[in-house]
Phi, psi and omega in degrees: 000133180232144175234157172255136180246131169287123192235118179263341187094000178276169183298318183299318180290327176294319181292321178300317178297314183299319180299322179284326177295327177294343175258017176064030173268126174286143186229135165248119180276123180255120173260112181279112181272100180269354179096000183232021182282350181154180184269343183238157177287118183245018187298323181291322177296315180295320178299318180298319180292318178298316180296323179297325179281347176108017184244154164289170186221140177212135173267132179245113183277110179238022186303313186293307178295327181298319182303311185275321187277335185241299189300317186268350183218056182284129180296323184257014173076192185251162172278216183296328182240239183251039187250105179273067194300316182296311179297324180298310180297317179300319181292321178297316178298316180300319178295315181296318179300324180291345182263354186305312183295314183292333180264005179055044181243162186249335181202176184244142171234159179212156180271012181301142178242129181304127176069015179284323179241132189294331183271313193253354185234017166290159182299318179292328177292321177298324177292324177294319176301315182301324182294340181268347191273333188075024183278070182291339184262008174058052187257008181259118183246134177246090189301328185286336181236015190303321184289349178261358184239165178295144179301141179262170179304317178301327178282315182299320182277357178079015176292327174231155179268109182301327182295340180265004175267178191243174182229045181281140174211162176087179187269351177296148186242003190297319180298318179295320180294322177295319178294322178300318178295319180297319182272353179081022178276128177232338181251110178201159181292145176290152183301131176071004184273161169101335183270118182294335182293342179271357182266131182300317183296317180289322178298323177298320178293321179298312182297320179296314180295321179298322181289320189259308183262335188086154177244092188253328183222159180305330179297335179291330177266327180300322184291340180287346184281345190231144174084173172274133181249126182235136175255115187275165191304325182266009172106353181287150173263132173244131178239127182236122180299144180271329184203184183299320179297314176302314180304312182295318180295313181298320180293326184283335184292320177055056177286126186290354181272001186229149171259153176275141172252120186252132177284158176298154176301137179090352179257124179268136180179194187281153166283138184220152180225151176221150180306139180297330183268017184299137175285163185298324180293323177291322179296316180295320177294318180299319179301316180295320181292318179295318177297327180295326180272355178268173177275084184235168178260130178299135178088346180275144180268133180235151177259109185248148185249128174242109186050045176072005172267128187273137179228134174269126185208166178234152177286157172289163178291330185214151175291346178301336180297336183277338190301326183294345184255356184298142176251140176086000000 
């Protein structure tokens, strides 16, 4: 018998896997990559955690459909910021259910705990999630709270022993922490951590980009993860790398909605991008701002390139000049 587990890398999902492995159920942990799990690739860390809990591991890339089908059109709306948690969970379950046959699995498990999160894990919210999944065969099992919920097909059919499942509820973590100690788990994601959509600063960037550039492809959201984002007076977006990692990430994304701003030879500074439709006043301002963040001399004139067009400009006296344009 094999099950698929929705896997976040958190303690609850590790414990759910472990409980089923103790009943000799083979598990493949599915990490649904929606594009907002963080700024860096964490697949190797997640694989290690899944393996520690006793599961195989697979990343499922759903970034493109998620953007249009969930993020921009959630049936149940958003949480505090730009986080459509109910629709998000429902979409992940629906995706996992569609994979059961190809993965030779019989049901789905998740580490969700009843009433742990106010938006997505109330009993009525779990029912709302269920309405989005198409789970007509009752194949979604929540091992940590199973005894507080109606029996699922895996329990009714005896695929798993319901008596060996748990009745955890609420936001307290002590039972999970005690189990982690018992099983020897020490490396796991903090509760509720990792999703950029729950962060006010990132949500601000999303809303701004949706208004001005649109969110059409995953690259439109990927680029929001790196650099300083500035909205200039005539509407152009300027992105200035914060460090070498930002520079490399921004350069690698190659979003077609932006032009590169190149510093003069011999000048060290940030990688920068500006909207392709930028007006001339925004381009001139962007040149001054990029020079301000570079290693330049105040008052000196530099020749800077915007999409290979040369502009003579000088840096501002202070980086404070940029603060009025920051997004997020």
